[in-house]
C-alpha positions, 0 to 999 in steps of 0.5 A, spaced: 500 500 499 505 505 497 502 508 491 496 512 493 491 516 488 487 522 492 482 525 488 480 532 490 488 532 493 488 540 492 482 541 497 482 542 504 481 535 507 486 532 501 492 536 502 491 534 510 491 527 508 496 527 503 501 531 508 501 525 513 502 520 508 508 523 505 510 523 512 509 516 512 513 515 506 507 513 501 508 515 494 501 520 492 498 521 486 493 527 486 487 528 481 484 535 482 481 539 477 482 545 481 475 548 481 475 548 488 481 546 490 488 550 490 495 550 487 498 552 493 495 546 497 499 541 492 504 538 496 511 538 492 512 531 494 506 528 490 505 527 483 499 532 480 494 531 474 490 536 473 483 532 471 476 532 472 474 525 474 469 524 469 475 523 464 474 515 466 480 513 460 485 518 462 484 516 470 485 509 468 491 511 465 494 514 471 492 508 475 495 503 470 501 507 469 503 509 476 501 502 479 496 505 484 493 500 489 489 504 494 485 510 492 482 516 497 476 519 493 475 526 496 473 530 489 466 532 490 461 538 490 460 540 498 456 546 500 449 544 502 446 550 500 449 551 493 446 543 492 440 545 494 440 551 488 444 546 483 442 539 484 444 536 477 451 539 478 451 535 484 449 529 481 454 530 475 460 531 480 458 526 486 454 520 483 457 520 476 464 522 478 464 516 483 462 512 478 467 514 473 472 513 478 470 506 480 470 504 472 477 507 472 479 502 477 476 496 474 481 490 473 487 494 475 491 493 481 487 498 486 485 493 492 482 499 497 478 504 496 476 510 501 470 514 501 468 521 504 461 521 505 457 524 510 453 525 516 448 528 512 445 521 509 442 520 516 435 522 518 434 528 521 433 529 528 436 523 531 441 526 535 446 521 536 447 516 530 450 510 529 452 507 522 445 503 523 441 509 524 435 510 519 438 513 513 434 519 509 438 524 507 434 531 507 439 535 502 441 534 495 448 533 497 446 528 502 442 524 497 448 525 492 453 522 497 448 516 499 447 514 492 455 514 491 456 510 497 451 505 494 455 505 487 461 504 491 458 498 495 456 494 489 462 496 485 467 494 490 464 487 491 464 486 484 471 488 483 474 485 490 476 492 492 476 493 500 472 499 501 472 504 507 466 509 507 467 515 512 461 519 514 464 526 516 461 530 521 463 537 521 470 538 519 474 544 522 481 547 524 487 548 520 494 543 521 497 544 528 503 546 523 500 552 521 501 550 513 494 548 511 488 550 512 481 552 509 481 557 504 474 556 501 469 560 503 462 558 504 457 554 509 463 553 514 461 556 521 468 556 524 471 559 517 466 565 517 466 566 524 474 566 524 473 571 518 469 576 522 473 576 528 478 579 525 474 585 523 473 591 528 465 590 528 464 583 527 457 580 525 456 573 527 450 570 522 446 565 525 441 561 521 435 559 525 433 560 532 427 556 532 429 549 532 427 544 537 434 544 541 436 547 548 438 554 545 434 553 539 440 553 534 442 547 530 447 542 534 453 539 530 459 534 532 465 538 530 471 534 528 478 537 527 481 536 520 488 533 523 484 528 527 480 526 521 486 526 516 489 521 521 482 517 521 483 516 513 490 513 514 488 508 519 482 506 516 486 505 510 491 501 513 486 496 517 482 495 511 488 493 506 491 489 512 484 485 514 481 485 507 475 487 510 470 493 508 467 498 513 462 504 514 464 508 519 462 515 523 467 520 523 466 524 529 468 526 536 461 523 539 460 530 542 454 535 540 456 543 540 450 548 539 451 554 534 450 559 540 455 555 544 460 556 538 458 563 538 460 564 545 466 561 545 468 565 539 466 572 543 471 570 548 477 570 543 474 577 540 478 583 542 471 587 539 464 587 541 460 581 536 453 583 534 449 576 532 444 577 526 439 571 526 437 569 519 432 564 516 433 557 517 437 554 510 434 549 506 437 543 507 440 544 514 439 538 519 437 540 526 441 536 530 446 531 528 452 527 533 456 521 532 456 515 535 463 513 534 464 507 538 465 503 532 470 507 529 474 507 535 474 500 536 476 499 529 482 503 529 484 504 536 484 511 535 484 517 540 482 524 538 488 529 539 484 536 538 477 535 540 476 541 545 472 547 543 477 552 545 482 549 541 478 548 535 476 556 536 483 558 537 486 554 531 481 556 526 482 564 528 490 563 528 489 560 521 485 566 518 490 571 521 495 567 517 490 568 511 489 575 512 496 577 513 497 574 506 502 570 508 500 563 505 
């Protein structure tokens, strides 16, 4: 398991996974069309191909030429809000793109396949979900990820490829080294608050305060990017070793409300913060937290960065670096 292909390797999560793989002396190959990825996040020790994953033949040639034996599939359209506006785009990128990649892997040396899925596949309002909880995605994004999961399960069984489907909860933070972090703006709560906190008159937008939760705001399980990157590598190692497939929730098992996040950011702010309550966003889930016992047992993993105080400080520190233009 030395030659690893990462789709979406110029993105937020991909760049962190690659940094850890390179440290472990793995040979890494990146496929990214740079629509949402960034050249500055491409690890110089990896081989980069600018390519859309819909180009099946070219993907297959890359896999064969570089004797790829493991794939980590991160390329996708991610924003829940944008997905509600452009469902066809999300279906094309997340569903057809995944099928294209699996077609490229067919009858090659690929033996292991890791997929970045999402907690958005679960039914809303369940609060703490296990991998066997009711599946009923609310958003277009969640629906396309579920379709991709089903395609992976069907094709990997047929091609005798071990798969690891990782259902992410909410990913936040930057690498402790300070070298890589989230550049894209969008539906990222910690990114948005970190950008605002650097202003003289910060305004925190809270989408909906009429949910059936203790403080009326949505509840999420926030997981630090470095912990998540470590999960990818440990799961890949494990499925390669035992030659079995698995579906895992990737979170800390701890629910934090948006208002709690607001309060922690306010304690880190030098200026007075104004809170602006907005309407709910289409597709947003009320509350979702990972039951992560299966994950902990499968890879014997312990999180390193699961304190809210650290998550907030780490996110702000990265944004300060972005603001100074020192990337």
